[in-house]
BALOBA-1460 file (C-alpha; in Angstrom, 3 decimals):
// residues 230
<rec num="1" residu="m" x="10.136" y="15.673" z="5.957"/>
<rec num="2" residu="t" x="10.199" y="12.430" z="5.928"/>
<rec num="3" residu="e" x="8.856" y="11.140" z="9.154"/>
<rec num="4" residu="f" x="10.053" y="6.805" z="10.776"/>
<rec num="5" residu="p" x="8.146" y="5.485" z="12.883"/>
<rec num="6" residu="g" x="10.213" y="3.980" z="15.834"/>
<rec num="7" residu="d" x="12.571" y="5.152" z="18.109"/>
<rec num="8" residu="p" x="15.882" y="4.351" z="15.628"/>
<rec num="9" residu="s" x="16.820" y="2.633" z="19.176"/>
<rec num="10" residu="d" x="15.061" y="-0.027" z="17.814"/>
<rec num="11" residu="a" x="16.724" y="-0.670" z="14.110"/>
<rec num="12" residu="r" x="17.508" y="-3.620" z="12.997"/>
<rec num="13" residu="i" x="19.319" y="-3.487" z="9.510"/>
<rec num="14" residu="g" x="18.074" y="-6.266" z="7.216"/>
<rec num="15" residu="a" x="16.180" y="-6.213" z="3.521"/>
<rec num="16" residu="a" x="11.737" y="-7.443" z="3.592"/>
<rec num="17" residu="a" x="12.059" y="-9.225" z="0.244"/>
<rec num="18" residu="g" x="9.332" y="-10.927" z="-1.335"/>
<rec num="19" residu="p" x="9.742" y="-14.451" z="-3.010"/>
<rec num="20" residu="r" x="13.141" y="-15.961" z="-4.106"/>
<rec num="21" residu="g" x="13.504" y="-17.649" z="-6.852"/>
<rec num="22" residu="g" x="11.654" y="-17.872" z="-10.271"/>
<rec num="23" residu="r" x="13.439" y="-20.690" z="-11.195"/>
<rec num="24" residu="g" x="11.032" y="-22.131" z="-13.533"/>
<rec num="25" residu="a" x="10.962" y="-18.749" z="-15.083"/>
<rec num="26" residu="q" x="13.474" y="-19.784" z="-18.724"/>
<rec num="27" residu="q" x="14.783" y="-16.376" z="-21.049"/>
<rec num="28" residu="r" x="14.168" y="-17.364" z="-24.814"/>
<rec num="29" residu="g" x="15.493" y="-13.916" z="-27.164"/>
<rec num="30" residu="g" x="14.799" y="-11.242" z="-24.538"/>
<rec num="31" residu="r" x="11.015" y="-13.131" z="-24.255"/>
<rec num="32" residu="s" x="10.636" y="-15.594" z="-20.814"/>
<rec num="33" residu="t" x="8.713" y="-19.055" z="-20.721"/>
<rec num="34" residu="y" x="7.581" y="-20.428" z="-17.249"/>
<rec num="35" residu="h" x="8.524" y="-24.266" z="-17.107"/>
<rec num="36" residu="h" x="7.146" y="-26.065" z="-13.919"/>
<rec num="37" residu="g" x="8.177" y="-24.642" z="-10.512"/>
<rec num="38" residu="d" x="7.018" y="-21.712" z="-8.306"/>
<rec num="39" residu="l" x="5.630" y="-20.036" z="-10.357"/>
<rec num="40" residu="a" x="4.533" y="-16.774" z="-8.328"/>
<rec num="41" residu="a" x="8.200" y="-16.059" z="-7.163"/>
<rec num="42" residu="a" x="8.079" y="-16.382" z="-11.029"/>
<rec num="43" residu="l" x="5.469" y="-13.527" z="-11.426"/>
<rec num="44" residu="v" x="7.403" y="-10.961" z="-9.238"/>
<rec num="45" residu="e" x="10.979" y="-11.304" z="-10.780"/>
<rec num="46" residu="g" x="8.658" y="-11.293" z="-13.937"/>
<rec num="47" residu="t" x="7.151" y="-8.491" z="-12.856"/>
<rec num="48" residu="l" x="10.592" y="-6.103" z="-12.318"/>
<rec num="49" residu="d" x="11.530" y="-7.077" z="-15.344"/>
<rec num="50" residu="l" x="8.966" y="-5.626" z="-17.068"/>
<rec num="51" residu="i" x="9.466" y="-2.661" z="-15.251"/>
<rec num="52" residu="a" x="12.847" y="-3.326" z="-15.265"/>
<rec num="53" residu="q" x="12.056" y="-2.584" z="-19.295"/>
<rec num="54" residu="g" x="10.116" y="0.120" z="-20.171"/>
<rec num="55" residu="g" x="8.733" y="1.360" z="-16.081"/>
<rec num="56" residu="l" x="5.550" y="0.806" z="-14.268"/>
<rec num="57" residu="a" x="3.762" y="1.745" z="-17.533"/>
<rec num="58" residu="a" x="4.949" y="-1.223" z="-19.693"/>
<rec num="59" residu="f" x="3.055" y="-3.652" z="-16.148"/>
<rec num="60" residu="s" x="-0.311" y="-5.333" z="-17.024"/>
<rec num="61" residu="v" x="-1.009" y="-8.538" z="-15.496"/>
<rec num="62" residu="a" x="-1.854" y="-10.246" z="-19.053"/>
<rec num="63" residu="a" x="1.615" y="-8.798" z="-20.044"/>
<rec num="64" residu="l" x="2.709" y="-10.730" z="-18.041"/>
<rec num="65" residu="a" x="1.330" y="-13.522" z="-18.088"/>
<rec num="66" residu="r" x="2.465" y="-13.585" z="-22.272"/>
<rec num="67" residu="r" x="5.818" y="-12.535" z="-21.220"/>
<rec num="68" residu="l" x="6.087" y="-16.463" z="-19.109"/>
<rec num="69" residu="g" x="4.119" y="-17.901" z="-21.636"/>
<rec num="70" residu="v" x="0.821" y="-18.704" z="-18.512"/>
<rec num="71" residu="s" x="-2.815" y="-18.286" z="-19.316"/>
<rec num="72" residu="s" x="-4.049" y="-14.963" z="-18.055"/>
<rec num="73" residu="a" x="-5.766" y="-16.441" z="-15.155"/>
<rec num="74" residu="a" x="-3.223" y="-18.566" z="-14.505"/>
<rec num="75" residu="p" x="-1.159" y="-14.729" z="-12.418"/>
<rec num="76" residu="y" x="-4.660" y="-14.920" z="-10.206"/>
<rec num="77" residu="r" x="-4.609" y="-17.763" z="-8.893"/>
<rec num="78" residu="h" x="-1.460" y="-16.580" z="-6.852"/>
<rec num="79" residu="f" x="-2.474" y="-12.823" z="-6.668"/>
<rec num="80" residu="p" x="-5.999" y="-12.122" z="-6.028"/>
<rec num="81" residu="d" x="-4.801" y="-8.810" z="-8.373"/>
<rec num="82" residu="r" x="-2.117" y="-6.337" z="-10.238"/>
<rec num="83" residu="e" x="-2.512" y="-4.006" z="-6.709"/>
<rec num="84" residu="s" x="-1.381" y="-7.330" z="-4.811"/>
<rec num="85" residu="l" x="1.183" y="-8.585" z="-7.339"/>
<rec num="86" residu="l" x="2.939" y="-5.179" z="-7.661"/>
<rec num="87" residu="a" x="3.058" y="-4.058" z="-4.065"/>
<rec num="88" residu="a" x="4.691" y="-8.329" z="-3.981"/>
<rec num="89" residu="a" x="7.291" y="-6.819" z="-6.876"/>
<rec num="90" residu="a" x="7.812" y="-3.577" z="-4.509"/>
<rec num="91" residu="l" x="9.119" y="-5.349" z="-1.873"/>
<rec num="92" residu="r" x="11.433" y="-7.596" z="-3.551"/>
<rec num="93" residu="a" x="13.005" y="-4.509" z="-5.339"/>
<rec num="94" residu="a" x="13.355" y="-2.905" z="-1.701"/>
<rec num="95" residu="g" x="14.717" y="-5.967" z="-0.939"/>
<rec num="96" residu="q" x="17.625" y="-6.277" z="-3.961"/>
<rec num="97" residu="l" x="17.618" y="-2.244" z="-3.779"/>
<rec num="98" residu="t" x="18.877" y="-2.624" z="0.614"/>
<rec num="99" residu="e" x="21.055" y="-5.247" z="-0.128"/>
<rec num="100" residu="r" x="22.681" y="-3.507" z="-3.255"/>
<rec num="101" residu="m" x="23.311" y="-0.631" z="-1.178"/>
<rec num="102" residu="a" x="24.639" y="-2.310" z="1.713"/>
<rec num="103" residu="a" x="27.456" y="-4.289" z="-0.363"/>
<rec num="104" residu="a" x="27.878" y="-0.566" z="-1.621"/>
<rec num="105" residu="a" x="29.334" y="0.139" z="2.210"/>
<rec num="106" residu="a" x="31.441" y="-2.746" z="2.789"/>
<rec num="107" residu="g" x="32.834" y="-2.617" z="0.343"/>
<rec num="108" residu="a" x="34.074" y="1.543" z="0.850"/>
<rec num="109" residu="d" x="37.421" y="2.461" z="3.204"/>
<rec num="110" residu="p" x="35.824" y="1.294" z="6.667"/>
<rec num="111" residu="a" x="37.859" y="3.840" z="8.457"/>
<rec num="112" residu="d" x="35.882" y="6.428" z="6.133"/>
<rec num="113" residu="p" x="31.816" y="7.112" z="6.900"/>
<rec num="114" residu="v" x="31.963" y="10.137" z="3.849"/>
<rec num="115" residu="e" x="33.232" y="7.251" z="1.696"/>
<rec num="116" residu="r" x="30.031" y="4.425" z="2.942"/>
<rec num="117" residu="l" x="27.529" y="6.872" z="2.977"/>
<rec num="118" residu="a" x="28.829" y="8.205" z="-0.662"/>
<rec num="119" residu="a" x="29.143" y="4.602" z="-2.181"/>
<rec num="120" residu="t" x="25.687" y="3.923" z="-1.016"/>
<rec num="121" residu="a" x="24.353" y="6.732" z="-2.901"/>
<rec num="122" residu="g" x="26.298" y="5.268" z="-6.730"/>
<rec num="123" residu="a" x="25.117" y="1.865" z="-5.111"/>
<rec num="124" residu="y" x="20.629" y="3.090" z="-5.159"/>
<rec num="125" residu="t" x="21.431" y="5.481" z="-8.631"/>
<rec num="126" residu="r" x="22.774" y="1.988" z="-10.826"/>
<rec num="127" residu="f" x="20.314" y="0.141" z="-8.971"/>
<rec num="128" residu="v" x="17.485" y="2.501" z="-10.056"/>
<rec num="129" residu="i" x="19.106" y="2.939" z="-13.471"/>
<rec num="130" residu="e" x="19.103" y="-0.947" z="-14.150"/>
<rec num="131" residu="r" x="16.015" y="-2.122" z="-12.623"/>
<rec num="132" residu="r" x="14.304" y="1.643" z="-12.564"/>
<rec num="133" residu="a" x="12.775" y="0.463" z="-9.265"/>
<rec num="134" residu="g" x="13.564" y="2.495" z="-6.254"/>
<rec num="135" residu="l" x="11.463" y="4.567" z="-3.932"/>
<rec num="136" residu="d" x="9.224" y="6.038" z="-7.069"/>
<rec num="137" residu="l" x="8.253" y="1.668" z="-6.523"/>
<rec num="138" residu="l" x="7.269" y="2.039" z="-3.072"/>
<rec num="139" residu="f" x="5.671" y="4.493" z="-2.454"/>
<rec num="140" residu="n" x="4.092" y="4.435" z="-5.907"/>
<rec num="141" residu="p" x="-0.015" y="5.344" z="-4.607"/>
<rec num="142" residu="e" x="-0.772" y="2.593" z="-6.442"/>
<rec num="143" residu="l" x="0.240" y="1.060" z="-2.970"/>
<rec num="144" residu="p" x="-1.081" y="3.264" z="-0.202"/>
<rec num="145" residu="a" x="0.142" y="2.319" z="3.032"/>
<rec num="146" residu="e" x="-2.675" y="1.720" z="4.761"/>
<rec num="147" residu="r" x="-2.835" y="-1.535" z="2.836"/>
<rec num="148" residu="h" x="1.118" y="-2.490" z="2.842"/>
<rec num="149" residu="p" x="2.549" y="-1.991" z="6.167"/>
<rec num="150" residu="e" x="5.062" y="-4.312" z="5.137"/>
<rec num="151" residu="l" x="6.407" y="-1.311" z="2.407"/>
<rec num="152" residu="a" x="6.308" y="1.110" z="5.462"/>
<rec num="153" residu="a" x="8.632" y="-2.490" z="6.612"/>
<rec num="154" residu="a" x="11.231" y="-2.179" z="3.482"/>
<rec num="155" residu="t" x="11.316" y="1.723" z="3.830"/>
<rec num="156" residu="r" x="11.873" y="1.037" z="7.454"/>
<rec num="157" residu="a" x="14.946" y="-1.505" z="6.239"/>
<rec num="158" residu="l" x="16.528" y="0.722" z="4.476"/>
<rec num="159" residu="l" x="17.082" y="3.484" z="6.549"/>
<rec num="160" residu="d" x="18.343" y="1.906" z="9.401"/>
<rec num="161" residu="l" x="20.892" y="0.390" z="6.859"/>
<rec num="162" residu="l" x="21.825" y="3.614" z="6.103"/>
<rec num="163" residu="l" x="20.890" y="5.811" z="9.524"/>
<rec num="164" residu="p" x="24.377" y="4.524" z="10.894"/>
<rec num="165" residu="l" x="26.497" y="5.689" z="8.329"/>
<rec num="166" residu="l" x="25.039" y="9.014" z="8.646"/>
<rec num="167" residu="l" x="25.519" y="9.016" z="12.460"/>
<rec num="168" residu="a" x="29.042" y="7.955" z="11.783"/>
<rec num="169" residu="v" x="29.820" y="11.262" z="9.864"/>
<rec num="170" residu="p" x="31.577" y="13.466" z="12.008"/>
<rec num="171" residu="t" x="29.170" y="16.289" z="11.039"/>
<rec num="172" residu="v" x="26.253" y="14.376" z="12.539"/>
<rec num="173" residu="a" x="25.125" y="15.385" z="15.879"/>
<rec num="174" residu="t" x="21.749" y="14.349" z="15.770"/>
<rec num="175" residu="y" x="18.887" y="11.724" z="15.141"/>
<rec num="176" residu="r" x="16.756" y="14.292" z="13.269"/>
<rec num="177" residu="q" x="20.193" y="16.170" z="11.406"/>
<rec num="178" residu="a" x="20.198" y="12.400" z="10.280"/>
<rec num="179" residu="l" x="16.752" y="12.336" z="9.094"/>
<rec num="180" residu="v" x="17.254" y="16.066" z="6.579"/>
<rec num="181" residu="l" x="20.766" y="14.470" z="5.179"/>
<rec num="182" residu="f" x="19.278" y="10.806" z="4.854"/>
<rec num="183" residu="e" x="16.557" y="12.231" z="2.606"/>
<rec num="184" residu="r" x="18.584" y="15.238" z="0.511"/>
<rec num="185" residu="h" x="21.744" y="11.651" z="-0.261"/>
<rec num="186" residu="l" x="18.324" y="9.545" z="-1.703"/>
<rec num="187" residu="a" x="16.841" y="12.202" z="-3.328"/>
<rec num="188" residu="q" x="20.366" y="14.295" z="-5.251"/>
<rec num="189" residu="a" x="20.863" y="9.489" z="-6.272"/>
<rec num="190" residu="h" x="17.748" y="9.175" z="-7.911"/>
<rec num="191" residu="g" x="17.494" y="12.261" z="-9.527"/>
<rec num="192" residu="h" x="20.754" y="11.045" z="-11.129"/>
<rec num="193" residu="a" x="18.339" y="8.286" z="-12.052"/>
<rec num="194" residu="v" x="15.649" y="9.425" z="-13.225"/>
<rec num="195" residu="f" x="17.954" y="12.178" z="-15.300"/>
<rec num="196" residu="h" x="19.954" y="9.258" z="-16.925"/>
<rec num="197" residu="l" x="16.842" y="7.544" z="-17.661"/>
<rec num="198" residu="d" x="14.770" y="10.002" z="-19.077"/>
<rec num="199" residu="g" x="17.559" y="10.640" z="-22.235"/>
<rec num="200" residu="v" x="18.696" y="14.427" z="-20.162"/>
<rec num="201" residu="f" x="22.298" y="14.038" z="-19.599"/>
<rec num="202" residu="a" x="22.275" y="12.161" z="-23.560"/>
<rec num="203" residu="p" x="23.441" y="15.477" z="-24.724"/>
<rec num="204" residu="h" x="26.188" y="15.504" z="-23.125"/>
<rec num="205" residu="d" x="27.871" y="11.508" z="-23.381"/>
<rec num="206" residu="h" x="26.655" y="11.356" z="-20.235"/>
<rec num="207" residu="d" x="26.621" y="7.325" z="-19.439"/>
<rec num="208" residu="a" x="25.415" y="5.514" z="-16.593"/>
<rec num="209" residu="e" x="28.684" y="5.038" z="-15.532"/>
<rec num="210" residu="r" x="29.273" y="9.249" z="-14.848"/>
<rec num="211" residu="s" x="25.626" y="9.616" z="-13.722"/>
<rec num="212" residu="v" x="26.726" y="6.891" z="-10.816"/>
<rec num="213" residu="a" x="29.947" y="8.731" z="-9.737"/>
<rec num="214" residu="a" x="28.134" y="11.890" z="-10.191"/>
<rec num="215" residu="a" x="25.817" y="10.866" z="-7.068"/>
<rec num="216" residu="i" x="28.476" y="9.783" z="-5.299"/>
<rec num="217" residu="a" x="30.568" y="12.752" z="-5.898"/>
<rec num="218" residu="t" x="27.400" y="14.820" z="-4.693"/>
<rec num="219" residu="t" x="26.996" y="12.774" z="-1.961"/>
<rec num="220" residu="r" x="30.988" y="13.626" z="-0.215"/>
<rec num="221" residu="s" x="29.433" y="17.665" z="-1.642"/>
<rec num="222" residu="l" x="26.616" y="16.967" z="0.669"/>
<rec num="223" residu="v" x="28.452" y="15.730" z="4.051"/>
<rec num="224" residu="a" x="31.114" y="18.594" z="2.923"/>
<rec num="225" residu="g" x="27.596" y="21.233" z="2.840"/>
<rec num="226" residu="h" x="26.163" y="20.120" z="5.816"/>
<rec num="227" residu="a" x="29.586" y="20.689" z="7.605"/>
<rec num="228" residu="a" x="29.258" y="24.269" z="6.355"/>
<rec num="229" residu="t" x="26.475" y="24.803" z="8.020"/>
<rec num="230" residu="p" x="25.697" y="26.714" z="10.812"/>
């Protein structure tokens, strides 16, 4: 089972995020061109845009520089290497993802903890379908935890968001039970997004909305199954 450092009583709900803004980048025919502004933020947002279009394989610093219309050396004035830029993008994506999931939970019936939890599954699946960036980016082997503790903090922020929702489920009595459900909840939400992106559902005319709905329904089923487990 995944281990998360610290006592749950120390939880702080919040999303870690990288540089914001990117007002210096403008879209032209699907291509961003950089105009004087915050290049560091534009590089982070451009990295996420490249990943959203073609997955992590589509990302390179050279492709990003071309996309923004800057020299191939310009990104390295803000980030020393590919890894540091990718880490900043992962941190930004983690913040966006946590914000999306928090908004989904807030928009569900406040009196129904299962529906609030299920809504976060739908938000996770939708975000990964749109941005191709989820826990797989946070735990990317190119970003080892010992060099990027900020990504561990971002993962903790996600747990801090979900833990109160998990513990509010009537059949969840302990922190350990909450962690087990946490893993299953995110695993199925991520799986629905990956199946959609990989075209597994395409022969069944399974669009993004159906994938999101399936993730929501699966969390409901997980909670029901958890209740039935002695």
